[in-house]
N, C-alpha and C positions, 0 to 999 in steps of 0.2 A: 839514224841511230846516234850519231855523234851529237846531233842537236838535242836529243832527249837526255843524253848523259850530261851535257852542259847545263840544261835546265834543272836537272836533279841536283847537280853540284851547287848551283846558284840558290836553290831552295834550301839546301842544307846549311849553307853559309848564312842565309837570312834568318833561319830558325835558331842558329847558334848565337846571334846578337841579342843583347839584353833589350827588353821591351822599352821603347821610347815613351817618355812621359807626355801625355796629351796636354794641350794648352789649358783645358778646363781643370785638370788635376793640378797643374802648376799654379794656376790662379788660386785654387783652394789652399794650396800650401802657403803661398805668399800671404793670403788673407789670415790664415791661422797664425803665422809667425808675427804678422803686424798686430793683430789683436792681443797676442800674448805679450808683445813688447809694451803695448799701451797699458795692459793690466799691471805689468811689472813697474812701469813708471808711476802709475797711480799709487801702488803700494809704497814705493819709495818716497813719493811726495808726502803721503800721510805720515810715514815714520819720521821723515826729516822735519816735517812741521811740528810733530809732537816733541822731538828733541829740542828744536829751537824754542818752543814755548816753555818746556821744562827748565831749560837753562836761562830763560829770560833774555834771549839774544834778539833784540828788537830791530837790529840793523838789517836783518834778512827775514822777511815775513814768509808765511807759508805760500802765499800767492807768488812772491818773488822767487822762492825756491822751485815751485812748479814751473814757472816760466823758464828758469835756468836749466832745469832738467830737460824740458822740451827743446831748447836751443842746442844743448849738448847732444841730444839724440839726432837732431837734424844735421849738425856738423859732422858727426860720425857717418851718417848716411851719405853726405856729400863726399867725404874723403874716400869711402869705400866704393864709390860709384854705384850705389844701389838705390839712389833716390828715385830714379825713374820707375823701378819695380815697385817701390812702396808708396809712390806719390798718390796713387789712387786711394790708399787707405789712410794716409797721413795729411792730405791736403785739407785746409780749413774751408769747408763748404758752408757758405752763409745760409743756405737752405736748411742744412742739418742743424746749424747753430740756432736759427730762429724757431724751428719747429720742435726740436727735441731737447736742446740744452738750456736755452734761455727761459722757457716757460716755467720749469720747476724752480729755478733761481728766483724769478720775479714773484711767483706765487708764495714761496716761502718767506720772501721779504715782507709781503703784505700780511701773511698768516702769522708771522712772529712779531708783528708790531705790538708794542704795549699801547693800548688805546688811549689811556689818560694823558701821557705826555705828548702823544702824537696829535690827538684832537685838540688839546689845549694850545698847541703851537701850529695848528693846521693852517691858519691864515699866513703865518710867517713862512711855513714850508711851501705853500702854494706861491707865495711871492718870490721866493728864491728859485723854485723849480720852474715855474711858468714864465713869469715876467723876467726873472734873472737869466734863464736859459735863452729866452728870445733876445735879450740885450746882448748876451755873450755871442750868440750866433751872428747877429747883425754887425756887431763891432769887429769880430774876427773877419767876416766877409768883406767889410769895407776896407779894413787895413790890408788884407791880402790883395784886394783889387788895386788899391793905391800903390802898394809895393810893386806890383807888376807894371803899373802905369809909369812909375818913376824908375823903372829898370833895376830895381833892387833884387828881384826874384823872378821866377818863372811866371809869365803873364797868364792869368785866367780871365775869362769874361766875368761880368758882374754876377750873373746867375750861377756860374760855376763856383765863384768865390763864396756866395751865400750857401751853396750846397756843402762846400768844404767846411764852412763855419758851423753849420748845423750838425754835421757828423762828428766834428772834433770837439763839440761842446758836451758830448755825452761823458759824464764822469763816472768813476768807479773807485770810491775811496775805501776799498776793502782793507788796505793796510791800516788806515786811520781808525776804522771801526774796530779792527782787531786789537789795536793798542788801547783804545777806549775800554774794551772789555777786560783786558789784562790789568791795566793800571787803575781803572776807575776814572770817571769823568762826571761833570755836571749833567744831570738828567736832561735839562733843556738843550744843552749843546749836543748831546748824543741824539736826541730826537730831531734836531735841525739837520745834522749831518746825514743821519740815516734816512729821514724822510725826504730830504732834498735829493739824495742819490737814487732813491727808489723812483720818485716821480720824474727825475731828470732824464732817465733813459727813455721813458714813455714820451716825454715832450720832445726829445731829440729825434726820435723816430718819426713823430708826427710832423715836425718841422722839415725833416729830410724829405719826406714824401710830399709835403706841400710845395716846397721849392722845386722838387723834381717834376711835379705835375705842371707848375707854372712854366718850366723850361720846355716841356713837351707840348703844352697848349698855351703859347704866349698870347698875352693881351696887351696891347700897346699902352693903354692908359689905366689899367686896373690891376697891375701886378701886386702891389702891396695890399690893396683891399681884398683881392681874391685870395692871396696867401693867408691873410689873417682870418678871413671867413672860413676857408678850407681847414685851417688848423683848428678853429673852434668846433666845427662840425665833427671832425675826426675825434678830437679829444673828448668832447661832451658825449658824443654818440658811443664811443668805446667805453667810457665810464658808466654810462647808463646800461649798456649791454652787460657788462660784468656785474653791476649791482643787481640787475633784474635776475640774472641766473643765480646769484647768491641768495637772494630773497626767496626765489622759488625753491631752492634747495632747503632753506630753513623751514618753509611751510611743509615741504614733503616730509622731512624728518620729524616735524612736530605732530602731524596728524596721521602718518602712515603706521605708527606703532612699531618701528623697527628696533627700538632700544630695548630689546630683550635678549636673553643669553643665546638662544638657538638661532638667532638671525644676525649675529655679530658679523659673520663673513659677508653677508649681503650688504650690511650697513657700511662696512669698510670699502667694499667694491664701489658702491654708489658714491661715497664721499670723494673717492679718488678720481672718478670720471667727470664730475661736474666742473672742475677747473679747466680741463682740456676742452670740454664742451663750450665754455665761455670763450676760450681762446679761438677755437675753430669757427665759432659763430661770428665773432667780430671780424676775423680774417675773411670769412666767406662773403660778407656784405661790404667789404672794402674799407673796414675800419682798422684800428690798431689792436691786435690781439694782446700786446704787452700791457696796454692801459686797461683792457678788459680783465685780464687775469690778475692784475695787481689789485684792483678794487674788488674783484671777486674774492680774493684771499682776505682782504681786510674785513669785508662784511661776513664772510663765512666764519671767520674766527669770532666775530662779535655776536652773531646770531645763531649760526648753525651748530657751532661747537658745543654749546650748552645743551642742545637737543640730542646729543649722542650719548650712548651708554659709556660707562667708565672704560670698558675694554676698547671700544672704538676710539675714544679720546686718546688713550695711551698709544694705540696703533698709529693713528693719523699724525700725532705729534712726532713720533719717532720716524715714521716713514717719510714724511715730507722733509724733515731735517736731513735724513740720510740721502735722499735723492738730490737735494740741493747741494750738499757737500760734495757728492760725487761729480755732479755736473759742473760745479764751479772749479774744482781742482782739474777736471779733465779739460775745461775750456782753456786754462792757462797753459797746460801741457800741449794741447792741440795748437794753440796760438804760437808757442815757442818753436815747435817743430816746423810749422809753416813759415815762420820768419826765417828760419835757417835754410830751408830748401826752396823758398820762393825766389823768383828772379826779380830783383829790384833795380830801380833806376837811381843810382847814386850820383848821377852827374849834376843834379841840381841841389848842391849843398846849401846854397844861399836860401833856397825856398824853405829848407828844413830849419835853418838857423833863425830866420825871421819869423817863421811860423811859431816856434817855441816862445819867442818874445811876445808875439801878438796874442797868443792864448793866455799868457800871464796877465797882460793888460786887460784882455776881455774878461778874465775871471775877476779881476779887481772891479771892473765896470759892472759885473754881475752882483758881487757880494755887498760892496759898501753903499751904493745907492739903494739897493733893496733893503739893507739893514736900516738905513736912514728913514725910509718910508715906513717900515714896521715900527721903529721906535717913535715915530711921530704920532702914531695912533695907540701906543701902549702907555700904561701908567709908569711911574718912575721906578717902581719895584720890579717891573717886568721888562725893563730895557735889555737889549742885547749888548753886552759890554764890548769894548774894543778888542780885548783878548779873544773873545769868541768869534768876532768878525775876522780876525787874522787867522784863527784856526780854520774857519770855513774857507777862506781864500786858499790856505795851504792844502786843504783836503781835496782840491780839484784834480785828482789823478785821473789819467785816462786808462781804459782797459779794453775788455773784449767787445763791448758794444761799439765803440769807435772803430775798432779794427774790422768788425763784421760789416758795418756800414761802408767802410772804405773799400772792402772787397766787392761789395755790391755795386759801388760806383764804377768799377771797371766795366761792368755790363751796361750801365746807364749812361756813361759819359764816353767821349772819344778815347781811343786806346792810349794815346800819349798822356792825356790829362788824368785818366784813371790810374795809370801806373805811377805817376808822380804823387798823386794823393795817397796811394797805398804805401809807397816808400816813406813819405813824410809821416803818415799816421803810425807806421811801424816804429820809426825812430822816436816819436813822441811817447808812444806806449812804453817802450823799453826804458827811455830816460826817466819818465815819471814813476814807473813802478819800481825800478831798481835804485835810482839815485835819490829822487825826492822821497820815495817810500822808505828808503833806508834812513834818511835823515828826519823822518817824521817824529820819532820818539824824542829826539833831542830838541826839535823845534817846539813840540807841545809842552815839554818840561820847561823850556825857556819862557813860554807864554803862561806857565802855571795854570794849565787847564786840565791836567791829569795828576793823579797821585792819591794818597790816602786821605787828603783833606777834602776830597770831592766825593759826592754820592755816585755809586755805580749806576749802570744803565738799568739795573733791576728796580730802581726806585720808580714808582708809578706816577709820580707827579701829584698834583693837587686833587683832592676828592671833590665830589659834586657839591658838598656843603661848603667847602672852602672856595670853590669857584663862584657859587651863588653869593657868598659873603663878599667876595672881591667885586662881583658885579653890582652888589647892593651899594657898597661904599659908604663913606661917612656922610656924603651929601644927600643921602636918602631921607635923613631926618629933617624935619622942618626947621630951618634956621631963621624963619621970619621974613625971608626975602620973597617978594611977590613980583619980581621983574619978569617980563616975558621971556628973557633968555634963560632965567632960572627955571621957569615952568616948562619950557621946551626941553631943557636938559633933563629935568625930572621925568618927563614923558618918554624921552628917548631911552633913558636908563631903564625905566619900567618895561618898555617894549622889548629891549634887549634881554632883560631878565626873563620875561615870559616866553620869548622866542629862542632862548638858549638851546642849543642842540642837546646838551646833556639833560635838560629838563624834558624836552620833547621825547628824547630817547627813553628816558626812565618811565615816563607816564603813558606813552602811546606805543612806541615802536617795540620795545622789549616785551611788554605783555602780549603783543599781537604775534610776534615772530618766534618767541621762545617759549619753552615749557616751564611752567611754574615749578619751583623746587618741591613743594609739598605734593603737587599733582604728579610729579615724576616719581616720587617715592611710594605712591599708593599702590601701583601694580606689584612692587616688591613685597609689600605687606600682605597683599592678597595671596600672592604665590606662596609666601611663608605659611599663611594660614591653611593653604591647601596641601601641605605636606612637605614643606621645605624648611631647612634650617639655615642659619647664617654662618658663613665661614669666618675665618679670622680676619679676612680683609673686607668683610661686609657683603660679599656676594652670596646669593641664595644657593643652597646646595640641597637638592632633593634626596630624601632618604627612602630606600625601598628595602623590602625583605630580601636577603641574600639568595634565597632559593627561587626567586621570581625571575622568569626569563625576560629578555628584552622585549619580545613581542607582547607578552602579557602586560609588562609595564606600559608599553605604548597604548594597549587597549584600555588599561585601567585609568591612565592619566587623563583627566578631563581636558578637552580641547581649549578651555578658557585659559589654561596656563600659557598657551603660545602667545596670545596677545590680549591681555586683560583690558576690558573697557569699563571704566568706572563711571557710574551714573552720578552726575553732580548732586541729584536729590538724595541719593544714598549717602554720599559723602557728607552732605549737610546734616542728615539725620544722625550719622555717626558722631559728628562733632557736637550736635545738640545733646546726644546721650552722654558723651564724655563730660560735657558741661554740667549736666544734671547730677552725675555721679560725684563730681568735684564739689558741687554745692551741698549734696547730702553728707559727704565726709566732713565738710567745714561745719555744718550745723551740728553733726554728731560730736565733733571735737569740742565745740563750744558748750555742749550739754554735759560734758564730763567735768568732774571736779578737778582742781589743780593737782591733787595727788594722783588721780587716774591719768592725767596728761603726762606726768613724769615717768610713767611706767612703759613708755614707748620703747620698742626694741632699737638697739643701735644699728641693726642691719636694715632698718627702714621698714619693718613690718608695721601694720596699722596698730593704733593704740588699743589696749584691752583693759578691762576692769580687773584690778587685783583682788584676789580672794581675801576675805578677812582672816586674820590670824586666829588660830585655835586657842 
């Protein structure tokens, strides 16, 4: 009996206690608070960036402000001893970065490119991005290796030094580009900085993976040859994959007839899915998804965008810009929080100090020899001036790409080496974004490459006719010279003019992959003739009787309004009829007397014969 009473008392005490929170519920609560803090930091970063731009405070850019907000939140978490509880939701995961944050940023970079200045400087951009990045990676790797050999810094093997050189060569001149947009800059300089920064990330990833594969599968006598061949295969294969997906998308939207009003949602959904399809396809076959989605964005803007309806064009432009802005701001916040809560190895200060000097030297070895090569093959009026070369050298800031590759190196390299590389990369990113980025406006004004006396980035560069005129040149005219050198030069210039990409694109590629403007407007005219009127913005609006129900309207409306197919022969007959009518009006106008011709109405009505006065 006493035992039963004791058990009852224990049960009563247990029931009087408040219910304990389960681990699952506690994790959900932590996740909710973490996501709420990230949303608040995003909103604060956007508001602070707007205030900085409004007051023209260029010493602290929006990217720098986002990084500082993240560092401040991480420091608060460390002080309050809550970093372990929130580490799961605030840690910078390189998989999340490469799969979800980086693709929209890279795609928007390619999708927002102005084609004329980009392709007119495409040779120079590829020289800086491909050859220059390779030179910078090798120079950095050699200097880091020699610094370790002479006991100036933490010693790395030669392969590890090349891996570090490849990841630290990834630039992110977001501050420089922001100042170019605010203050205005030369259109060619903007195209060089922007294009080189876009391709540079893809090249750095390809080099990192190539050097890493050489380290995992060493070959005693073919390291350099295998690395160069592997890089070319990855880069060209990824570029071809992205281009193929973009061209397939262009053909689909050209012939599927989706550019109608009631299929706008399907059109928008399809256009959003194709970039990720290109990225995942390239990653699935072992190529670089960043290279694929970059060239997919460039070609989709060039060919697919004109095949979309006006509503889909407005949606895609705003949507991709929105997603890219959110991802880019979140990356810097994400990176700042992880910098503050990550355990770093600050014992090798010499490695950090000499690495900063080495990347400045490597950046100079990238820019100035590449500019010399470009100027050697350019005419005098197209030379890259010294001030632009110095601006390119100064624009080599480091950002999220280098930080993400450094975090990935922790898993690919020995633990001690990976931790030293992460710490060094963190210090370089903070130094370049905050210090060098803050001094960017002053430096660019000293170089006189920004300001009101320069064209803004909205200038689209030379037109097709100007480019052909430049390629034609004054030496195309016969000056009486019949030397073999002159004849060879003339043949080469003629071949270059005929094989110019702009000419090929205008005569062959554009007509094949895009819808002709007149053909695109024909369905709208037919829909208007079938009972629709034009709204104020040019969109067709179907008019119905107010007493007619929706079902009756659906049954009455012909199915041809959904996707009108225009017979080319019918269109030709329509144009012929219009031509005959115009000829008839002209002949009738000529048959009238001068007095009858002057009696034409001011509103544009056809001429009429005036009645004789009584």
